[in-house]
C-alpha positions as CSV (number, residue, x, y, z in Angstrom):
1,M,-18.6,12.3,-28.7
2,S,-19.0,12.5,-25.0
3,Q,-19.8,15.8,-23.5
4,L,-18.2,16.0,-20.1
5,S,-19.0,19.0,-17.9
6,P,-16.3,20.1,-15.5
7,L,-17.0,19.4,-11.8
8,R,-17.8,22.5,-9.7
9,P,-15.7,23.1,-6.5
10,R,-17.0,20.8,-3.8
11,R,-18.2,23.6,-1.5
12,V,-20.2,25.2,-4.3
13,F,-21.7,21.9,-5.3
14,V,-22.8,21.2,-1.8
15,V,-24.5,24.6,-1.4
16,W,-26.4,24.0,-4.6
17,L,-27.6,20.6,-3.4
18,L,-28.8,22.1,-0.2
19,A,-30.6,24.8,-2.1
20,I,-32.3,22.2,-4.3
21,Y,-33.4,20.2,-1.3
22,A,-34.7,23.3,0.4
23,M,-36.8,24.3,-2.6
24,A,-38.3,20.8,-2.8
25,R,-39.2,21.0,0.9
26,V,-40.9,24.4,0.4
27,V,-43.1,22.7,-2.2
28,S,-43.8,19.8,0.2
29,T,-44.6,22.2,3.1
30,T,-47.0,24.1,0.9
31,I,-48.7,20.8,-0.1
32,L,-48.9,19.8,3.6
33,F,-50.5,23.1,4.6
34,V,-53.1,22.8,1.7
35,V,-54.0,19.3,2.6
36,M,-54.1,20.1,6.3
37,Q,-57.0,22.4,5.7
38,H,-59.1,19.3,4.9
39,Q,-57.9,17.2,7.9
40,V,-60.7,16.4,10.2
41,P,-59.6,16.8,13.9
42,S,-59.5,13.4,15.7
43,G,-57.6,11.6,18.4
44,M,-54.8,11.0,15.9
45,T,-54.3,14.8,15.3
46,G,-54.5,15.7,19.0
47,G,-58.2,15.6,19.8
48,E,-61.5,16.2,18.2
49,D,-61.8,19.7,19.7
50,V,-58.2,20.7,18.9
51,P,-57.6,22.6,15.7
52,V,-55.1,20.8,13.4
53,T,-51.7,22.5,13.2
54,Y,-48.6,21.8,11.2
55,F,-46.3,19.8,13.6
56,P,-49.0,17.5,14.9
57,F,-50.0,16.9,11.3
58,T,-46.5,15.7,10.6
59,A,-46.6,13.0,13.3
60,L,-49.6,10.9,12.2
61,W,-49.7,7.2,11.7
62,D,-46.3,5.6,12.5
63,G,-45.2,8.9,13.9
64,Q,-47.5,8.2,16.9
65,W,-45.7,4.9,17.5
66,Y,-42.3,6.8,17.4
67,Q,-43.7,9.3,19.8
68,T,-44.7,6.6,22.2
69,I,-41.3,5.1,22.0
70,A,-39.5,8.4,22.4
71,E,-41.6,9.2,25.5
72,H,-42.0,5.8,27.1
73,G,-39.7,3.3,25.5
74,Y,-40.5,-0.3,24.6
75,P,-42.7,-2.7,26.5
76,A,-40.9,-5.3,28.6
77,T,-43.4,-7.9,27.6
78,L,-45.3,-8.5,24.4
79,P,-49.0,-7.3,24.7
80,R,-51.3,-10.2,23.9
81,T,-55.0,-10.7,23.4
82,E,-57.1,-12.9,25.7
83,G,-56.5,-15.8,23.2
84,G,-52.7,-15.3,23.6
85,S,-52.1,-13.7,20.2
86,V,-49.5,-10.9,20.0
87,Q,-51.0,-7.5,19.5
88,Q,-49.5,-4.6,17.6
89,N,-46.8,-3.0,19.6
90,A,-43.7,-0.8,19.5
91,W,-41.2,-3.6,18.8
92,A,-42.1,-3.3,15.1
93,F,-40.4,0.1,15.0
94,Y,-36.6,0.5,15.0
95,P,-35.1,2.6,17.9
96,L,-32.5,5.0,16.4
97,F,-35.0,7.7,15.2
98,P,-37.1,7.8,18.4
99,L,-33.8,7.7,20.5
100,L,-32.4,10.7,18.6
101,A,-35.8,12.5,18.9
102,R,-35.8,11.8,22.7
103,V,-32.3,13.5,22.9
104,G,-33.6,16.4,20.9
105,M,-36.7,16.7,23.1
106,A,-34.5,16.8,26.2
107,L,-32.1,19.4,24.7
108,T,-34.8,21.7,23.4
109,G,-37.8,21.1,25.6
110,L,-40.0,20.8,22.5
111,H,-42.6,18.1,22.0
112,F,-42.0,15.1,19.7
113,P,-43.9,16.3,16.6
114,A,-41.7,19.4,16.2
115,V,-38.4,17.5,17.1
116,G,-39.2,14.5,14.9
117,S,-40.2,16.6,11.9
118,T,-37.1,18.8,12.2
119,L,-34.8,15.7,12.7
120,A,-36.2,14.2,9.5
121,L,-35.8,17.4,7.6
122,L,-32.1,17.7,8.6
123,C,-31.4,14.0,7.9
124,G,-32.9,14.4,4.5
125,A,-30.6,17.4,3.8
126,G,-27.6,15.2,4.7
127,A,-28.9,12.4,2.5
128,A,-29.3,14.8,-0.5
129,V,-25.7,16.0,-0.1
130,L,-24.2,12.6,0.1
131,M,-26.3,11.4,-2.8
132,G,-25.0,14.2,-4.9
133,L,-21.4,13.5,-3.9
134,L,-21.9,9.8,-4.7
135,L,-23.3,10.5,-8.1
136,R,-21.3,13.5,-9.4
137,E,-18.2,11.6,-10.5
138,R,-20.3,9.0,-12.3
139,I,-22.8,11.2,-14.1
140,G,-21.5,14.8,-13.9
141,D,-22.7,17.8,-11.9
142,P,-25.9,18.8,-13.9
143,A,-27.3,15.2,-13.8
144,A,-26.4,14.8,-10.1
145,Y,-28.3,18.0,-9.3
146,L,-31.4,16.9,-11.3
147,V,-31.4,13.4,-9.9
148,V,-31.3,14.8,-6.3
149,A,-34.1,17.2,-7.3
150,L,-36.3,14.3,-8.6
151,W,-35.6,12.3,-5.5
152,A,-36.4,15.2,-3.2
153,A,-39.7,15.8,-5.2
154,F,-40.7,12.1,-5.4
155,P,-44.4,11.6,-4.6
156,A,-43.5,10.0,-1.2
157,S,-40.7,12.4,-0.5
158,V,-43.1,14.3,1.8
159,T,-41.9,11.8,4.4
160,L,-38.5,13.5,4.4
161,Q,-40.1,16.1,6.7
162,L,-42.5,13.9,8.6
163,A,-41.8,12.2,11.9
164,Y,-40.8,9.0,10.0
165,T,-37.5,7.2,9.6
166,E,-37.2,7.6,5.8
167,S,-34.8,10.5,6.1
168,L,-32.6,8.9,8.7
169,A,-32.5,5.6,6.8
170,M,-31.7,7.4,3.5
171,L,-28.8,9.3,5.2
172,L,-27.3,6.1,6.5
173,L,-28.0,4.2,3.3
174,V,-26.3,6.8,1.1
175,G,-23.6,7.2,3.7
176,Y,-22.9,3.5,3.5
177,L,-22.8,3.5,-0.3
178,Y,-20.5,6.5,-0.3
179,A,-18.1,4.8,2.2
180,L,-18.0,1.7,0.0
181,A,-17.3,3.8,-3.1
182,R,-14.3,5.4,-1.2
183,E,-13.3,2.0,0.1
184,R,-13.7,3.1,3.7
185,W,-14.6,-0.4,4.8
186,L,-14.5,0.2,8.6
187,V,-16.7,3.3,8.3
188,A,-19.1,1.3,6.2
189,A,-19.2,-1.4,8.9
190,V,-20.1,1.2,11.6
191,V,-22.8,2.8,9.4
192,A,-24.2,-0.7,8.7
193,L,-24.7,-1.2,12.4
194,L,-26.5,2.1,12.7
195,L,-28.6,1.3,9.8
196,G,-29.5,-2.0,11.6
197,L,-31.1,0.2,14.3
198,S,-32.9,2.4,11.8
199,R,-34.6,0.3,9.1
200,P,-34.5,-3.3,8.1
201,I,-32.6,-2.8,4.8
202,A,-29.0,-3.9,5.8
203,V,-29.5,-7.4,4.3
204,P,-29.5,-6.3,0.6
205,L,-26.5,-4.1,1.3
206,A,-24.6,-7.3,2.1
207,A,-25.0,-8.3,-1.6
208,V,-23.8,-4.8,-2.6
209,T,-20.8,-5.1,-0.4
210,L,-19.9,-8.6,-1.7
211,V,-20.0,-7.3,-5.3
212,V,-17.8,-4.4,-4.4
213,V,-15.3,-6.7,-2.6
214,V,-15.2,-9.0,-5.6
215,V,-14.6,-6.1,-8.0
216,R,-11.8,-4.8,-5.7
217,W,-10.3,-8.3,-5.5
218,R,-10.2,-8.7,-9.3
219,R,-8.1,-5.5,-9.4
220,R,-5.6,-6.8,-6.8
221,R,-2.7,-7.1,-9.4
222,S,-2.8,-3.4,-10.3
223,R,-3.8,-2.4,-6.7
224,P,-2.4,-4.9,-4.2
225,I,-4.6,-5.6,-1.1
226,S,-3.0,-5.7,2.3
227,R,-4.0,-8.0,5.1
228,G,-5.5,-5.1,7.0
229,T,-7.7,-4.2,4.0
230,Y,-8.9,-7.8,3.7
231,A,-9.8,-7.7,7.4
232,A,-11.7,-4.4,6.9
233,M,-13.6,-5.8,3.9
234,A,-14.6,-8.8,6.1
235,A,-15.7,-6.3,8.8
236,A,-18.0,-4.5,6.3
237,L,-19.6,-7.8,5.2
238,A,-20.0,-8.9,8.8
239,G,-21.4,-5.5,9.7
240,C,-24.3,-6.0,7.2
241,G,-24.9,-9.5,8.6
242,V,-25.0,-8.4,12.2
243,A,-27.1,-5.4,11.3
244,G,-29.8,-7.6,9.8
245,L,-30.0,-9.6,13.0
246,L,-29.4,-6.9,15.6
247,W,-32.9,-5.6,16.2
248,P,-34.6,-9.0,16.3
249,A,-31.9,-10.1,18.8
250,I,-32.5,-7.0,21.0
251,A,-36.2,-7.6,21.0
252,W,-35.6,-11.3,22.0
253,W,-33.3,-10.2,24.8
254,R,-35.6,-7.5,26.2
255,T,-38.9,-9.6,26.0
256,G,-37.6,-13.1,26.5
257,V,-39.4,-14.2,23.3
258,R,-37.2,-15.4,20.5
259,S,-39.6,-14.5,17.8
260,A,-40.7,-11.2,19.4
261,Y,-39.9,-9.1,16.3
262,T,-41.4,-11.4,13.7
263,D,-44.4,-12.1,15.8
264,T,-45.0,-8.3,16.2
265,M,-44.4,-7.7,12.4
266,A,-47.0,-10.4,11.6
267,T,-49.7,-8.5,13.4
268,W,-49.6,-5.9,10.6
269,R,-49.9,-8.5,7.9
270,A,-53.2,-9.3,6.3
271,S,-52.6,-13.0,6.8
272,G,-51.3,-12.7,10.4
273,T,-48.0,-14.3,9.3
274,V,-44.9,-13.3,7.5
275,E,-45.0,-15.2,4.2
276,P,-42.1,-14.5,1.8
277,F,-43.1,-13.6,-1.8
278,K,-46.6,-15.1,-1.5
279,P,-48.6,-11.8,-0.8
280,W,-47.4,-10.4,-4.1
281,S,-49.3,-13.0,-6.0
282,G,-52.6,-12.1,-4.4
283,M,-52.0,-8.4,-4.8
284,S,-51.0,-8.8,-8.5
285,T,-54.2,-10.7,-9.2
286,Y,-56.2,-8.1,-7.3
287,V,-54.7,-5.2,-9.3
288,F,-54.3,-6.7,-12.7
289,G,-56.9,-9.5,-12.7
290,V,-56.7,-13.2,-12.9
291,T,-55.3,-13.3,-16.4
292,W,-52.7,-10.5,-16.3
293,G,-51.8,-10.8,-12.6
294,P,-49.5,-13.8,-12.9
295,V,-48.0,-12.3,-16.1
296,M,-47.1,-9.1,-14.3
297,L,-45.3,-11.1,-11.6
298,W,-42.8,-11.9,-14.4
299,V,-42.9,-8.8,-16.5
300,V,-42.1,-6.3,-13.7
301,P,-38.9,-8.1,-12.5
302,L,-37.7,-8.6,-16.1
303,V,-38.2,-5.0,-16.9
304,L,-36.3,-4.0,-13.8
305,V,-33.4,-6.2,-14.7
306,A,-33.4,-4.8,-18.3
307,V,-33.4,-1.2,-16.9
308,V,-30.5,-2.0,-14.5
309,A,-28.4,-4.3,-16.8
310,G,-28.6,-2.3,-20.0
311,P,-25.8,0.1,-21.3
312,W,-28.0,3.1,-20.2
313,A,-27.2,2.2,-16.6
314,R,-23.4,1.5,-16.8
315,G,-22.6,4.8,-15.3
316,L,-24.1,3.7,-12.1
317,G,-21.3,1.3,-11.4
318,A,-21.5,-2.2,-10.0
319,D,-22.5,-1.1,-6.5
320,L,-25.6,1.0,-7.4
321,R,-26.7,-1.5,-10.1
322,T,-26.5,-4.3,-7.5
323,W,-28.5,-2.2,-5.0
324,S,-31.2,-1.5,-7.6
325,L,-31.8,-5.2,-7.9
326,A,-31.0,-6.5,-4.4
327,Y,-33.3,-4.1,-2.7
328,P,-36.5,-4.8,-4.7
329,A,-35.8,-8.5,-4.4
330,Y,-35.6,-8.0,-0.6
331,L,-38.8,-6.1,-0.6
332,A,-40.5,-8.9,-2.6
333,A,-39.3,-11.4,0.1
334,V,-40.3,-9.5,3.2
335,L,-43.0,-6.9,2.3
336,D,-46.7,-7.2,2.0
337,P,-47.4,-5.0,-1.1
338,Y,-49.7,-2.3,0.2
339,T,-50.0,1.5,0.4
340,S,-46.6,1.7,2.1
341,I,-44.8,0.5,-1.1
342,F,-44.6,4.2,-2.3
343,R,-42.4,5.1,0.7
344,Y,-40.3,2.1,0.2
345,L,-39.4,3.2,-3.3
346,L,-37.4,6.2,-2.0
347,P,-34.1,4.2,-1.6
348,L,-34.2,3.3,-5.3
349,F,-32.8,6.7,-6.3
350,P,-30.3,5.1,-8.8
351,L,-33.2,4.3,-11.1
352,L,-33.9,8.0,-11.4
353,V,-30.5,8.3,-13.1
354,V,-31.6,5.9,-15.8
355,L,-35.1,7.5,-16.0
356,L,-33.3,10.9,-16.7
357,G,-31.2,9.3,-19.4
358,A,-28.0,10.1,-17.5
359,G,-26.6,6.6,-16.9
360,W,-24.4,6.1,-20.0
361,R,-20.8,5.4,-19.0
362,D,-19.5,8.2,-21.2
363,R,-22.1,10.6,-19.8
364,R,-23.2,11.3,-23.3
365,G,-24.9,14.6,-23.5
366,N,-25.2,15.0,-19.7
367,G,-25.5,18.7,-20.1
368,W,-28.3,21.0,-19.0
369,R,-29.9,21.3,-22.4
370,R,-30.4,17.6,-23.0
371,L,-31.4,16.7,-19.5
372,L,-33.9,19.4,-18.8
373,W,-36.4,18.3,-21.4
374,R,-36.7,15.0,-19.5
375,F,-36.5,16.5,-16.1
376,V,-39.3,19.1,-16.3
377,P,-42.2,16.7,-17.1
378,L,-40.8,14.2,-14.5
379,A,-40.6,16.9,-11.9
380,V,-44.2,18.0,-12.6
381,L,-45.4,14.4,-12.3
382,C,-43.6,14.1,-9.0
383,V,-45.1,17.2,-7.5
384,V,-48.6,16.2,-8.6
385,G,-47.9,12.8,-7.1
386,Q,-46.9,14.5,-3.8
387,Y,-50.2,16.2,-3.6
388,Y,-52.2,13.0,-4.1
389,W,-49.9,10.9,-1.8
390,T,-50.4,13.5,0.9
391,D,-54.2,13.9,0.4
392,I,-55.1,10.3,-0.2
393,L,-52.6,8.4,2.0
394,W,-51.3,10.8,4.7
395,R,-54.5,12.7,5.5
396,F,-56.4,10.6,8.1
397,I,-60.2,10.1,7.5
398,P,-61.8,9.0,10.8
399,P,-62.6,6.5,12.2
400,S,-60.2,4.4,10.2
401,D,-58.2,4.7,7.1
402,Y,-55.5,3.1,4.9
403,P,-52.0,4.0,6.3
404,P,-49.3,5.6,4.1
């Protein structure tokens, strides 16, 4: 027999979500302060003779690129070596986060590290609220609380309060999925365009949108679809397509080089070129060996499909199940598997529902007593992972180090 918990009033539910997110950020802040004590002062932290303080410590690595963009904008021409090769430059980084930070800097008079970190913190809070609202009707209030808590405590969730775009991208991603779930097609189209200026993840959302449209179309006899709704559906699909091309088109327009964005992205790749899928083969062999490397290239996708397609994930709905497959497939196509992969796992929050055992369609046993015995060890692992992520990947060891 299913055990359905009554939903709390919306306002109370939101307050609890914010409290959960705040507690998770207290933990992350504590970890940052602990690790910061071991950070060697360097040019990346503000100078070799300058003591390391909290806000500059939250703006390392890509945060320095966002600071450059917020303060100086993008270069009009692509910087090149004497041999003509494109050098690493700001066009690899999407503009919405540094633009918002620039506005915040102008309004408050504060420097980028403080504004960027605070902006990320607030966007993460918004993402936590929308995530809970998106999930509660599918898995119940207790499970929604615990999934948000696990997401907010995920090893790479420290980035939710760093001068990075993870929080903003999560806010827009969950906002888009929430708009789709409410069939607010035009709202989704606008959010998709904003996402296209935040992070390059709008393309897999097109697959999600198509599935949602098809599901809605199949119910047209019981719920007729007007011409206006059809047009709005098309706008949402078009929004994802435009969003996927928007930033590369802007880079082309501003620099006069058609491949400005991809050429810039290639400078961060080990091979110097963007090669779909191929880098995963080499990394799999490096991690698992010559014998097991090729095997894992098949095992991991098959396990992921089984996790998402099984009855234990039906409560997610067609939209979140599609996202949980489309997004990893997109990462496999465009990403070099490296240390940044941990950050890129944050948008896969629906998998936490399955991991918690809360994805059954009838919400079987989604009460506190059943869920907490799974949640507690997972939360402990997440917090321990946060410390190691912060200490090993975020803390910069001069003169060079692996980026997070």
